[in-house]
N, C-alpha and C positions, 0 to 999 in steps of 0.2 A: 397747486398742483394739478388741479380740477382744471384749468386752462389748458393745459399741456394734452391731456388726454381728449377733451373735446377737439382740439385743432388736429390731433391724430387721427381721431375718428372722420373728421370731416376730409384728411387727406387720402385716408384708406378708401372712403367713400367714392370720394371723387376719381381715384384711381380703378377702382372696380367699375364705376358707371362708365369711363373712357374707355376700359376695357369690353365691357358688353356693348358698347357703342360701334366698336371697332370691328366687333365678331357680326354684328347685324348690318352694318354699313359696308362693309369690303363684298360680301357675297353678294347683296342688292345691288352694288354698282357694276359687278362682272356679269349679272344676269341681265342689268339693262344695258351693258356694254356688247353683250354676245345678241341682244334683239337689235340692237342699234347696227351692230357688223352686219346682220343678217339682211336687215333693210336696205343699208347702203349697196350690198351686193346684188339687189334686184337691178340698181342701175347703173353702179361704175364696179362691180366686184373684179371683172376683168382686167380693167385697165388699173385699180390698184394693186391688184396681187401681182403682173406683169412686172409693172414696177418695182415692187418689191423683191421680186425675182432675180430681177438685175442686179439687187444690191446682195444677193445672196441668202436670201428668206427659203425655206424648204420648200418646197413643190406641194406638200401635201397639207401646207397651211391653209385653212378657209377662212371666210372673212368674220364669220361668227366665232371662232376661236381667237381671230385677232382683235375683234372687238372686246370680247370677254377677257383677254389678258391686260387690253387697256384699260378696262372699267375697273378691273380690280387694282392695278397701280395705281389708279386715279384716285382711289378712296385713300390712299394715304398720302396724296400730294393735292393738298389744299393752299391757295395762295390769300392771303390775308392784305386788304388794302386799309389804310388808314389815313385820315386826312384831320390836318392842323389846321384850326381856325384860330385867327388872332381875334381877340376883343377888346 
């Protein structure tokens, strides 16, 4: 019975650690995305926003808001690449 409780404790600990990591990573990605959006807007802001407006994006959206939203969403979308080698 001890093995069951140890396994359960490890599973709960992993879930808590994963949740805490998401609570830290998602806002951090949003902040970095907002900064990146602001930086990009210094050079290509009008071109990007005019293109997005042609697709129906509201006019009151700014580049830092777009970057923050994309940064927040990207915190939950991670690609994993695995390579199998034959020996």
